[in-house]
C-alpha positions as CSV (number, residue, x, y, z in Angstrom):
1,M,109.5,97.5,105.0
2,D,107.0,94.7,105.8
3,T,105.7,96.9,108.6
4,L,104.8,99.7,106.1
5,I,103.3,97.3,103.6
6,N,101.1,95.8,106.4
7,E,100.0,99.3,107.4
8,L,99.1,100.2,103.8
9,E,97.1,97.0,103.5
10,T,95.0,98.0,106.4
11,I,94.3,101.3,104.6
12,V,93.5,100.0,101.1
13,G,92.8,96.4,101.8
14,K,94.8,93.3,100.6
15,K,93.4,93.7,97.0
16,G,94.7,97.2,97.0
17,V,98.3,96.0,97.4
18,L,100.1,94.2,94.5
19,L,103.3,92.3,95.2
20,G,105.8,90.0,93.3
21,E,104.7,88.8,89.9
22,D,101.6,91.1,90.0
23,V,104.1,94.0,90.0
24,A,106.6,92.6,87.5
25,Q,104.0,91.9,84.8
26,R,103.2,95.6,84.6
27,S,105.0,97.7,82.0
28,V,106.2,101.2,82.9
29,D,107.2,102.4,79.4
30,W,105.0,102.4,76.3
31,F,108.0,102.1,73.9
32,T,110.3,99.6,75.6
33,K,107.6,97.6,77.5
34,A,110.0,97.5,80.5
35,S,108.7,95.8,83.6
36,C,107.9,97.5,86.8
37,E,110.6,97.0,89.4
38,A,108.8,98.6,92.4
39,M,108.6,96.7,95.7
40,A,104.8,97.0,95.6
41,I,101.9,98.8,93.8
42,I,99.4,100.5,96.1
43,R,95.9,101.1,94.7
44,P,93.8,103.5,96.7
45,Q,90.1,103.7,95.9
46,N,89.5,107.3,96.9
47,T,91.2,110.5,98.1
48,E,90.9,109.7,101.8
49,Q,92.7,106.4,101.3
50,L,95.5,108.1,99.3
51,S,95.9,110.7,101.9
52,Q,96.4,108.1,104.6
53,V,98.8,106.2,102.3
54,M,100.9,109.2,101.8
55,A,100.9,110.1,105.5
56,A,102.2,106.6,106.2
57,C,104.9,106.9,103.5
58,H,105.9,110.3,104.7
59,A,106.4,109.1,108.3
60,A,108.5,106.2,106.9
61,K,110.3,108.4,104.5
62,Q,109.2,106.1,101.7
63,A,109.5,107.4,98.1
64,V,106.6,106.8,95.7
65,V,106.0,107.0,91.9
66,T,102.6,107.7,90.6
67,H,101.0,105.6,87.8
68,G,98.2,106.6,85.5
69,G,97.5,105.0,82.1
70,L,101.2,104.3,81.5
71,T,101.2,105.8,78.0
72,G,104.0,108.3,78.8
73,V,107.2,108.1,76.7
74,V,109.8,109.9,78.9
75,H,110.3,107.3,81.6
76,G,108.2,109.3,84.1
77,A,106.6,106.1,85.5
78,V,109.9,104.2,86.1
79,A,110.2,103.0,89.7
80,S,113.2,101.5,91.4
81,P,113.1,98.4,93.7
82,N,113.2,100.6,96.8
83,E,110.2,102.7,95.7
84,L,106.4,102.2,95.9
85,V,104.0,102.8,93.0
86,I,100.8,104.6,93.7
87,S,98.4,103.5,91.0
88,L,95.1,105.5,90.5
89,E,93.5,102.8,88.4
90,L,90.7,102.2,90.9
91,M,89.9,106.0,91.1
92,N,88.3,106.1,87.7
93,Q,84.8,107.5,88.2
94,I,83.0,110.3,86.4
95,E,81.4,111.8,89.5
96,S,79.1,114.5,88.1
97,I,78.3,116.5,84.9
98,D,76.8,119.9,84.8
99,P,75.3,120.5,81.3
100,V,74.3,124.1,82.2
101,G,77.7,125.1,83.5
102,S,79.5,122.9,80.9
103,T,81.7,121.1,83.5
104,M,82.5,117.6,84.5
105,Q,83.9,116.4,87.8
106,V,86.1,113.2,87.4
107,Q,88.5,111.1,89.4
108,A,92.1,111.1,88.1
109,G,92.1,107.5,86.9
110,A,89.3,108.1,84.4
111,T,90.4,107.5,80.9
112,L,90.4,110.3,78.4
113,Q,88.0,108.3,76.1
114,S,85.5,107.7,78.9
115,V,85.4,111.5,79.5
116,Q,85.0,112.2,75.8
117,E,82.1,109.7,75.6
118,A,80.4,111.0,78.7
119,A,80.5,114.5,77.3
120,D,79.2,113.3,74.0
121,E,76.1,111.8,75.6
122,I,74.9,115.2,76.7
123,D,75.8,116.9,73.4
124,L,79.0,118.5,74.7
125,Q,82.6,117.7,74.0
126,F,85.8,117.4,76.0
127,P,88.2,118.7,73.3
128,L,91.6,117.3,74.4
129,D,92.3,114.4,72.0
130,L,95.3,112.1,71.8
131,G,96.0,108.9,70.0
132,A,96.3,107.1,73.4
133,R,92.8,108.3,74.3
134,G,91.6,104.8,75.2
135,S,94.4,104.2,77.8
136,C,95.7,107.6,79.0
137,T,94.1,109.0,82.1
138,I,92.9,112.5,83.1
139,G,95.4,112.5,86.0
140,G,98.2,111.8,83.6
141,N,96.9,114.3,81.1
142,I,97.0,116.9,83.9
143,A,100.4,115.9,85.3
144,T,102.0,116.2,81.8
145,N,99.9,119.2,80.6
146,A,99.0,117.0,77.5
147,G,98.6,118.6,74.1
148,G,97.3,116.6,71.2
149,I,95.8,117.4,67.9
150,R,93.4,120.2,68.8
151,V,95.7,122.6,70.7
152,I,95.5,125.0,67.8
153,R,91.8,125.6,68.7
154,Y,91.3,124.7,72.3
155,G,94.7,124.9,73.9
156,M,96.5,122.3,76.0
157,M,95.2,120.4,79.1
158,R,95.9,123.5,81.2
159,Q,93.1,125.3,79.4
160,Q,90.6,122.5,80.1
161,V,91.0,122.4,83.9
162,L,88.9,124.6,86.1
163,G,89.7,123.1,89.4
164,L,91.5,120.1,90.9
165,E,92.3,118.2,94.0
166,A,95.7,116.9,95.0
167,V,97.4,115.0,97.8
168,L,100.7,116.3,99.0
169,S,103.7,114.2,100.1
170,D,102.6,114.3,103.8
171,G,99.0,113.3,103.0
172,T,97.6,116.9,103.1
173,V,94.6,117.2,100.7
174,V,94.6,120.4,98.7
175,S,91.0,120.6,97.3
176,S,90.4,123.5,94.9
177,M,87.4,122.0,92.9
178,N,86.5,125.3,91.4
179,T,83.7,125.1,88.8
180,M,83.8,128.7,87.6
181,L,85.5,130.2,84.6
182,K,86.5,133.3,86.5
183,N,88.1,133.1,90.0
184,N,90.9,135.5,90.9
185,A,90.7,135.0,94.6
186,G,94.4,134.7,95.3
187,Y,96.9,132.3,93.8
188,D,95.6,129.8,91.2
189,L,96.9,126.8,93.0
190,K,95.9,124.2,90.4
191,Q,98.6,125.5,88.1
192,L,101.2,124.2,90.6
193,F,100.2,120.6,89.7
194,I,99.4,120.9,86.0
195,G,102.5,119.8,84.1
196,S,104.5,119.0,87.3
197,E,104.6,115.3,86.4
198,G,103.6,114.1,89.9
199,T,106.7,115.8,91.6
200,L,104.7,118.3,93.6
201,G,101.5,116.4,94.5
202,I,99.3,113.6,93.3
203,V,96.2,114.8,91.4
204,T,93.1,112.9,92.6
205,R,90.1,114.7,91.1
206,A,89.5,117.5,88.6
207,V,86.8,119.8,87.3
208,L,87.0,119.8,83.6
209,R,85.7,122.5,81.2
210,L,83.5,121.2,78.4
211,Q,82.8,122.8,75.0
212,P,79.8,122.8,72.7
213,K,79.6,119.7,70.6
214,M,80.4,120.3,66.9
215,P,78.3,118.1,64.7
216,S,80.1,118.9,61.5
217,E,83.6,117.6,60.9
218,Q,85.5,118.2,57.7
219,T,88.9,116.5,57.1
220,A,91.3,116.6,54.2
221,L,94.7,115.2,53.4
222,V,96.7,117.5,51.1
223,A,100.0,117.4,49.3
224,V,102.2,120.5,49.7
225,P,105.0,121.4,47.3
226,S,107.4,123.1,49.7
227,F,107.9,124.1,53.3
228,D,107.3,127.7,52.4
229,A,103.9,126.7,50.8
230,L,103.2,124.7,54.0
231,T,103.6,127.7,56.3
232,R,101.6,129.9,53.9
233,L,98.9,127.2,53.8
234,L,98.7,127.3,57.6
235,Q,98.2,131.1,57.5
236,F,95.7,130.8,54.7
237,A,93.7,128.1,56.4
238,S,93.7,130.0,59.7
239,R,92.4,133.0,58.0
240,E,89.9,131.5,55.6
241,L,88.5,128.9,58.0
242,A,88.5,131.3,60.9
243,N,87.4,129.8,64.2
244,S,86.4,126.4,62.7
245,L,90.0,125.2,62.2
246,S,90.6,122.5,64.8
247,A,93.7,120.7,63.5
248,F,96.6,121.3,61.2
249,E,99.0,118.4,61.2
250,A,102.2,118.3,59.1
251,L,103.8,115.1,57.7
252,W,107.2,115.2,56.2
253,N,107.6,112.9,53.1
254,N,109.8,110.5,55.2
255,H,106.8,109.9,57.5
256,Y,104.1,109.6,54.8
257,A,106.3,107.4,52.6
258,L,107.0,105.0,55.5
259,M,103.4,104.8,56.7
260,T,102.1,104.1,53.2
261,S,104.8,101.7,52.1
262,E,104.1,98.1,51.2
263,A,105.3,97.0,54.6
264,T,102.5,98.8,56.4
265,K,98.7,98.5,56.4
266,H,97.9,102.0,55.3
267,A,96.8,102.9,51.8
268,E,98.5,105.5,49.8
269,I,95.7,108.1,49.8
270,L,97.8,110.6,47.7
271,A,100.8,110.0,45.5
272,G,103.9,109.7,47.7
273,D,106.2,112.1,45.8
274,S,105.3,115.3,47.6
275,P,107.9,116.7,50.1
276,F,105.2,117.6,52.6
277,Y,101.6,116.6,53.5
278,A,99.1,118.1,55.8
279,I,95.9,117.0,57.6
280,I,93.5,119.8,57.9
281,E,90.4,119.5,60.0
282,T,87.5,121.8,60.9
283,L,84.7,121.5,63.4
284,G,81.4,123.4,62.8
285,S,77.7,123.4,63.3
286,N,76.2,123.2,59.8
287,E,77.3,120.1,57.8
288,E,76.2,121.4,54.4
289,K,77.5,124.9,54.7
290,D,80.8,123.8,56.4
291,A,81.4,121.2,53.6
292,E,80.9,123.8,50.9
293,A,83.2,126.3,52.6
294,F,85.9,123.7,53.3
295,A,85.8,122.5,49.6
296,A,86.0,126.1,48.4
297,V,89.1,126.7,50.6
298,L,90.8,123.7,49.3
299,E,90.0,124.7,45.7
300,K,91.4,128.2,46.3
301,A,94.6,126.7,47.9
302,L,95.0,124.6,44.7
303,E,94.6,127.7,42.6
304,E,97.2,129.6,44.6
305,E,99.6,126.6,44.4
306,L,99.7,126.1,48.1
307,I,98.8,122.5,47.6
308,T,99.2,120.2,44.6
309,D,96.5,117.6,45.4
310,A,93.9,116.9,48.0
311,V,91.6,114.2,49.2
312,L,88.5,115.3,51.2
313,A,87.0,112.6,53.4
314,N,83.3,112.0,52.7
315,S,82.7,109.4,55.4
316,S,83.9,108.6,58.9
317,T,85.8,105.6,57.5
318,Q,87.8,107.8,55.1
319,R,88.4,110.3,57.9
320,Q,89.7,107.6,60.2
321,G,91.9,106.3,57.3
322,I,93.6,109.7,57.1
323,W,94.1,110.0,60.8
324,D,95.4,106.5,61.1
325,I,98.4,107.5,59.0
326,R,99.2,110.2,61.5
327,E,98.4,108.3,64.7
328,D,99.8,104.8,64.1
329,I,102.8,105.0,66.4
330,E,103.0,101.2,66.8
331,T,104.0,100.9,63.1
332,L,106.7,103.5,63.5
333,V,108.1,101.7,66.6
334,Y,108.1,98.4,64.6
335,E,109.6,99.8,61.4
336,L,112.3,101.9,63.1
337,N,113.3,99.5,65.8
338,P,115.4,100.5,67.8
339,M,113.7,103.9,67.7
340,F,114.7,107.1,69.6
341,S,111.7,109.4,70.0
342,F,111.7,113.2,70.5
343,D,109.0,115.8,71.1
344,I,110.3,119.3,70.5
345,S,109.0,122.7,69.8
346,L,110.5,125.6,68.0
347,P,109.4,128.7,65.9
348,I,107.6,127.4,62.8
349,A,109.8,129.5,60.5
350,H,112.9,127.5,61.5
351,M,111.5,124.0,61.3
352,D,112.6,123.2,57.8
353,E,116.2,124.4,58.4
354,Y,116.3,122.5,61.7
355,V,115.1,119.2,60.2
356,T,117.5,119.5,57.3
357,T,120.4,120.1,59.7
358,L,119.4,117.1,61.7
359,E,119.4,114.9,58.6
360,E,122.8,116.1,57.5
361,K,124.3,115.6,61.0
362,L,122.8,112.1,61.4
363,E,124.0,111.0,57.9
364,A,127.5,112.3,58.7
365,Q,127.7,110.3,61.9
366,W,125.9,107.2,60.7
367,P,126.2,107.1,56.9
368,G,123.7,104.9,55.2
369,V,121.9,103.6,58.3
370,A,120.5,106.7,60.0
371,K,116.8,107.3,59.3
372,I,114.6,110.1,60.5
373,V,110.8,110.5,60.4
374,V,109.2,113.9,61.1
375,F,105.5,114.8,61.8
376,G,103.7,117.0,64.2
377,H,101.3,119.8,65.2
378,L,102.5,122.5,62.9
379,G,99.9,124.9,64.1
380,D,101.3,125.0,67.6
381,G,105.0,124.6,66.7
382,N,105.4,121.1,67.9
383,L,107.3,118.4,66.0
384,H,107.6,114.7,66.8
385,I,110.9,113.3,65.5
386,M,111.6,109.5,65.3
387,I,115.2,108.4,64.6
388,T,116.9,105.1,64.2
389,V,120.6,104.5,63.7
390,R,120.2,100.7,64.0
391,D,122.2,100.7,67.2
392,P,120.3,100.4,70.5
393,S,123.3,101.1,72.8
394,P,123.1,103.8,75.4
395,H,126.1,105.5,73.7
396,S,124.1,105.9,70.4
397,R,121.1,107.2,72.3
398,R,123.2,109.9,73.9
399,A,124.9,110.8,70.7
400,V,121.6,111.2,68.9
401,E,120.2,113.3,71.8
402,E,123.2,115.6,71.6
403,I,122.5,116.2,67.9
404,V,118.7,116.7,68.4
405,Y,118.9,119.0,71.4
406,G,122.2,120.7,70.6
407,T,120.9,121.7,67.2
408,L,117.6,122.9,68.9
409,T,119.4,125.5,71.1
410,R,120.3,127.6,68.0
411,Y,116.6,128.3,67.5
412,S,115.6,128.8,71.2
413,G,113.4,125.8,71.0
414,S,112.1,123.5,73.8
415,I,113.3,119.9,74.5
416,S,109.7,119.0,75.4
417,A,106.6,120.4,73.7
418,E,103.9,118.1,75.3
419,H,105.4,114.8,76.6
420,G,107.1,116.1,79.7
421,V,110.6,115.7,81.0
422,G,110.6,112.6,83.2
423,L,114.0,110.9,83.4
424,E,114.7,110.9,79.7
425,K,115.1,114.7,79.3
426,R,116.1,115.7,82.8
427,D,119.8,116.1,81.9
428,Y,118.9,118.6,79.1
429,L,116.5,120.8,81.1
430,S,119.0,123.6,81.2
431,L,118.9,123.9,77.4
432,S,115.3,125.1,77.7
433,R,115.2,126.7,81.2
434,T,117.4,129.4,82.7
435,P,119.4,128.8,85.9
436,E,117.0,131.1,87.7
437,E,114.0,129.1,86.5
438,I,115.5,125.8,87.6
439,A,116.4,127.3,90.9
440,L,112.8,128.4,91.4
441,M,111.6,125.0,90.4
442,K,113.8,123.4,93.1
443,R,112.5,125.9,95.7
444,M,108.9,124.9,94.9
445,K,109.8,121.2,95.1
446,L,111.5,121.7,98.5
447,A,108.5,123.7,99.8
448,L,105.9,121.1,98.8
449,D,107.9,117.9,99.1
450,P,110.7,118.6,101.5
451,K,111.7,114.9,101.9
452,G,111.8,114.4,98.1
453,L,109.3,111.5,98.2
454,L,107.2,112.3,95.1
455,N,108.5,110.9,91.8
456,P,112.1,111.4,92.9
457,G,114.6,112.1,90.2
458,K,112.0,113.1,87.6
459,I,112.4,116.6,86.0
460,L,114.9,117.7,88.6
461,A,118.0,115.8,89.6
């Protein structure tokens, strides 16, 4: 192994190879803060170096795990002591921006926030938005096909990528840096790597699609009297706000009550006695007209008893205060410790029944100690479910998973809406994919990574 490490040092330089304590002090899991156990972390500075690194690892049959911003929550970055980590932290440049074509070319290690800010400087926007925007990287967003709060309007990461470059397990560079919206010349190879969680290739660069900057932002927090009213409110907002609706986030009472309790730092913006709450946001081009239209829609929703109360943000500070209730995951982790986190999707019409069934099953198995918190992107059928049974043992985790995923199959839902599969959900993949689909995934893996060197054990056993 020393021979391989020495060879990699000649490729990336001594500063490009981390060993010992420099490896152990790195965390590989956002929730657990578990330390990295890899034998070394290799930090290439460009695609050519990474290609040479992978060629050397391929010759030595050395498995690797790719690291981006390390904000994932399904153990996709976990590396064993006999594996190497490939970190793209030094490949973080925004290479070029085309204001006319509305595209940006970036390296995979660039953070989402840096891309958003670069687009903002030329009066455009990169619409993907996540709470981890300051840490998560574009490569990680691509590898997991990230979603976020604006999927309802702009789609997932897949819709934001025009072209990309990736390095295969043997060092081959597949460069398809397409800058055009339309290109039907053969297979769309970039789709192989988007959402593949680093198991088919390591994304190194990408061409991102930018959108017009929307100078007008309207945000409201509303109280909703029932789940039926919540679904009708979504339909109403989608119709009345037309193409300006950019986010529709639902908060169950258990989430809102916890986040605005005396133990947290968030103010109770609305009274905490409503069964549901929603954050509604629009993006537009005319502040005055958009504000009038937004207020009129909220007033009409009150008249039709779709909502019982509302607070309309009239400053960026108030807007941030509303979103902080939704995005403060650190408080949830602290208050629900030990917490089991789930990211599922299912038809909107079945969400209330599904959550109610979960609550009943959890209470039956852990009476008086089980606690569930639910929130999510209602507009695209994605719920985030946080559960604690005050028992951190692996047995309890497995038992909770069986309840969450077992109940989900009744509604033909997905075990992963936007977080990926990693190691955490691998054993449950068959609940959301047919045997034929899994067989095809394995054939693709074998074709692109015949030695099984890329993120081994992730997604597929």
